[in-house]
N, C-alpha and C positions, 0 to 999 in steps of 0.2 A: 536569470537561469539557475536552478538549483543544481547543487553539486552533482547529485545523482543523474539529472537529466544531462549536465555537461559531459559526465563519463560516457553515458550511452552513445552521445553524438561523437565524442572524441574517438572512442573504440572502433568506429566505423573506418577510420583512416589512420588511427594511432593508437596502438596497443599499450594501454596504460598498466604499469605494475606497481607504481608508487606515487603517492600525491603528498606534497609538503606544502604547508602555508607559511610564508616567510614575510612577515610584514603585511603589506597591502597585496603582496603578490602570490598567486598560487602556481606551484611548479608540478606539472604532470610529466613524470619520467617514463619512458616507454620505448617503443620501437615503431618507426613509420611503417605503414602498411602500402604506402604509395609515394609519390614524390611530393616535394614541399610546396609546389604550386597548387596541386590538388588539395592539400591539407589546408592550405590558406583559403581556398575557395569555398571548401565545405564548412569551415569552422568560424571564419572571421566575422560574417554578417551576424551570427547568432550572439557572439560575444560582444561585437560593437553595440548591438541593440541594448545590452545590458550594461553599457558603459565600460567595457573593458578592451584593452588592446591585447593582441596576441602576437607572440614571437616564438619562432622555433630556433632552438640552439643545440649546440653539443658541448657539454661540459663535463671534462674529465672522462672522456670516451662514452658518455650517455648521452642519448637525445633527450631533449626536455622541451616541453611547451610551456611557456610562461604567460600567464594572464595577470596583467597589471590595470589598475583603474586608469582611465583617461585623465590626464593632467591638463584641464582647459586653461589654456593662456588667458590671463587677465587682459581684457581689452582696454586700451587707453581711450576711455570714453571721451576725454577732453577733445581729441581730435575729431571724433564724430560729432560731438556737440558743436564744435567751432565750424566744421563745414556745414553742418545743418543750418546754423544761424546765418553764415554767409549766402548759402543758397536761398534761404527764405529772403534775404535782403536783395540778392540779385534778381530773383524772380518777382519780387515786389516792385523793383525799379522797371523791369521790363512791362508788367502789367500796368503801371501808371504811364509809362511813355507811349506804348502802342495803343492802348484803349482810351487814354483820357488826355493824351498830348501834354503831359507834364514833363519839363525839362527838369531833370534832376539836379542840374548844376544852378540853373536859375531859380528854381523853386523846390529846393530839397525838402521842405516841410509838406509838400503835396504828395510825396511819393507813397503815402499811406492809402491812397486810392488804388493802388495795385495789390492791396492785402488780400482781397477775396481770391484773386488769381493765384497768389503765392500759397494761400492755404489749400486751395483745391489742387494745385499740382504737386505740393509736398504731401498731401494725403493720398494721391494716386500713386507716386514713386515710392512713397514709404511703405504703403501697403504691398506693393509688389516685392519689394526687397526684404520685408519683414516676414512675408510668407515663405521666402526662400530660407530665411535664418531659422525660422521655427521648424521647419519641415527638416532641415539639415541636422538641427540638434536632436530632433525626435529620432531620426535614423542613425544616430551615433556618429555623425560627421561634424568635425570641428568647423566653426564658422565664426566670422567676425560679425560684429554689428553692422548695419548699413552705413556707407559712406556716401554722402551726397556730394555732387560735383558742381560747384558754381561756376557759371560762365562769366569770366572777368570783363566782359564788355557787353553792350547792350544788344540783345536779340529778342526775338519774338517770344522765346522761351526763358531765357535767363539761367538755363542749367544744361549741363550734358548728361543729366539723369543721376542714377545712384547705383552702387555696386556692393556687394558683400564678397569677402575672401573666404574660400573654402580651404581649409587646412587639414591635410591627411588624406587617407585613402577613402575610396567609396566601395561599400561592402559588395553591392551586386547591382543588377540592372533595375530592380525595383526602386532601390535608393536613388540611383541616378535619375530615373524617370519621375519619382515623386519630387525630387528637389527642383528638377528642371520645369515641370508643368505647374507646380504650386504658384510661382511668382506671376506668370501671365495670367492665370485664371483668376486669382484673387485681384491683381491689378486691373484686369478688364472689368471685373465686377465694380470695382471702385470707379472706374472711368465711366461705366454706364450710369452709376448713381450720380456722380458729378455732372455728367451730361444732362440728365434728367432735371436736376436742381437748376443748372444754368440756363436750360431752355425755358424754364418757368419764370425766370427773372425778367425784369424790364430790359429791352435792348439798350446798347450804349450808342449814343450819338456822338461821333468824332468829327471834330472840325479840323480838316487837313490843311496843311499849310504848303501846298505845292509838291509834296512828295507823292511818288506814285503809290497807288492803292494796291495792297496784296490780296488777291483772290484766293479763298481757301476751297479745295476741293475735298469734299467729305466722303469717307468710305460708305459702304453698303449698310453697316451696322448703325452708323450715325443717321443715315436717311431713314432707316426703319424707326428709330427711336423718335425722330422729327414727325413721323406719321402718327404716331400713338400719343405723343406729348403735345398738348395744345400750346402754340407758340404765337408771338406776335412777330410781325415782319420787322426788320432793322438789322443793324449790325449785331453779330453774335456777342453775347454777353461773356467777359472774360472767363467766368466759371465754366461755361459750355466749351470755350476754347481750350480750357485744361482738360476736359473730357476728351476732345479731339487730339489733344497731344497725347493722352494715355493711350488711345487706340493706335496711334502712330507708333509709339513706343512698343506697345504689344506686338504689332506686326513686325517690327525689326527684330525684336527678341526672339520671335517665333520662326525665324528664318532657320531651316535646317542646315545650319553651318557651325562646325567645330565647337567652340566654346559658349556659343550662344545658348539660350534656353531651348530653342527649337533643335539645336545640334545635339543636347543632351537627350531630348525626347527621341529624336531619329535614331541616335545610337543605341539607346535602350530598346527600341522597337526592332531594329534590323541589325544590331551587332555591327560587325566591321563593314558591311554593306553601305552603312550610312556615309561613309567617306566619299562614295561616288556621287551622291546627291550633294554633298558639301562642295565638292569640287566644281560643280556645274553652276552653282548660285552666283558666285561672283562675276564669271565672263558673261552670264545672261544678263545681268544688272548693267554691266558696261555697255554691252550691245544695245539694250533697251535705251540707256542714256543718250547713246550716240544717235539712236533712230530719232528720239523725240527732239534733240537739239537740232539735228538736220532739218526737222519739219518746223522749226521755228518756236517750240515750246521750251520751257525751262527744264532740260534734262540733267542740269548739273546735279540735282538731288539724287537721282538714280546713279549718277557716276560717283557721288559721294557714298551712297550705300554700297555700291559695288567695292569701293575701297574698303568700306567699314567691314563687309562681309569677308573680304580677302584677308584682313588683318586677323580676323577672329578664326579664320580658317586654318591659318598657317600653324598654329598650335596643335592641330589635330584635335580629336575627340577626347573626352575624358575616359579613362579605362577603368571600369569596375573590377574588383578583385575576383568576384565569382561572376564570369561572363558566360556560363552555360545555362543557368536557370532563365528561362524566358518569361516575359511578362503574362499575367493572367488576362483573361478576355475583357474584363472590366478596364483595366489600365490600357490595352489596345484600343478600345473604343474611346476612351478619353483622350488618347494621343491624336486618333483622327479627328476628334471633335476640335482639338486645339489647333490642329493645321487648318481646319474649316474656318475657325475663328480668324486665324492669321489672313486668310483670304477676305474675310469679311471686314477687317479692319485696315486692309491695304488699299492705298491710293497711289499710282505711279507718279502722279504729278500734284503733291499736296499744296504746293504754293505757286502761284502764278502772278507776275506784275501786271 
């Protein structure tokens, strides 16, 4: 934003009578024309998009707006790399164990068989979080690089997913929406791609050793892809299973709850009204889990999701600085599509013995 454009915008809420440049900072001395909250809501987003923080102070009896460049914290990428390597390792073990019956203790040199699954799941999770990261940076929001979370014991997935940390304020509803919706959309596209590739690969034949077989319930979107992509009968290939996992993760993240991606989208769409929807989701999942459990199904997953949703709802929704400017029609439509995709990726009983 040029200085002249800045002054025009600032003067709508803060009458400037002197401008001083001091090092990297620009100080606008003047008189507030409204309250401090309105000043921040009006100006913060424009300055943030240009890489500047904005602060209102009173110095020696004068009001002053101070614009300073964001000081991006240097990420300790060693932690990100270590966690990514560990997650690649744990997902590779899970892929080898559950799809090829490789005992990682008895045959540690055979765990490489789980590499296709590890690559596929890392690609899906990484795409999701990288989309959040790039969108946050583009909207002037400080964000960390993705942190992958390895699961320290053998499971069908081998990871608890990945996260990024948002540091600092969120300028407006548009920024909150863009950050929230970018991850699920990109992650779902990656999941669809991985699913298509996995369905075209030869099925895996597993020799079971007495353990109960897990039956996978696939969501509507997965079923639609199966109708389009020519497949052969047999056990699902681990790469296709990674796509299934990606859809499951997408549906969870799009739940309209608190700090989840769906919570960000709902908050940006409906403002404070989003908290009412957020409060209904956890008990609804708990009741659904109890219902399925009483009917002899594996409802524990829904009970876990209910706890998961409750934990993410406790912190409440993210609060953008400018909470008055509503979303444009294109974003509203995209938000509706995102929640439709949530339903298309959701299955209440994903795994049954």
